[in-house]
N, C-alpha and C positions, 0 to 999 in steps of 0.2 A: 569730546562731545558724546553723550550717551545715545545709543541707538534706541529705536522705538520698542524693541523687545525688552531691553533693560529697564526702560521707563515703565513699561507695562508690568513687569515683574515687581518693581518697587511699589506701584500703585496697588497691585494685588496684595502685597505684603502689608501695606498700610490698611487696606480694607479688612484683612483678617485680624490685624492688631486692634483696630477700632472695634470690630465685632466682639473680640474676646474681652476688651475693656468694658463694653456695655453689659455683656453677660456676667462678667465678674462683679460689676457694681450691683446688678440686680441680685445676684446670688448673695452678696454681702448684706443686702437688706432683709433677706428672708428670715434670719434668726430673730429679728426684732419686729417683723411685720408679717401679716398674713400673706402667703404666697399669691393668693388671688388678688389682693390689693396691689402687690408689686407688679404682677402681670398686667392688671388693668391700667396701672399708671404708665407702664412701658408702652402699651398700645396707644394710650391717649397722647403721650409725649411724642411718639413717632408720627401720629396723625397731625399733631400741632406743628412739628418741625417740617413734615412734608408739605403742609399748607404754606408755611413761611417760604420754603424753597420755591414753590411754584409762583406764589405772589411776587416774590422779589425778582424772579426771572422774567415775569411778565412786564413789570414796570408800571403798568397803568391798571386802574380798576376795570376798564373795558377789556383790556387784553386778558386779565385774570378771568373775567366772566366768560370770555370766549374759550379759554383753555380749561376751565374747571371740569367739565364732563370728561374730556380726554384724560386729564390728570387723574381723576378719580378712577377711571377704568384702568389706567396704567398701574397705579399703586395697589388697587385691589387685586389685579392679576399678579403682580409681583409678589404680594403677600401670599396669595393662594399657591403659587409655585413654590415658594420657600417653605411654607407650612406643610405642603404635601410631601416635599422632599425630606423634611426633618421627621415627619410622622413615619414615613417609610423606613428611614434609618433607625429610628427608635424601635419600631415594630420588629425589624430584623435583628436588632441587638438588645432587645428589651432587658434580658437578665443582666447583661453587661452594664447597662446604663442605670437601670432602676433598682436592681437587686445584685449589686456587684459582689456581695459577700455570701451569696447562697450557692 
């Protein structure tokens, strides 16, 4: 039987694997599509999926209505945390990420 730390590590590995897959797919679309359109569609898709997750977990329209504001606050805060983290990382390593051949 796996202990909780082993399960946690596997869940984290899956998280990063999925993240890399989403980013890889978005990057693969950029040569054929405007990067702004790819970005906007990722944001829209994430919002749609987040809404589906909350609604399906609530189970009823009334429960969804009751949880909507808290869910919105949660997702906006999580996005802000992630975006701030990534902006700091890119700012620190700008030449490595944006101009790797300079």
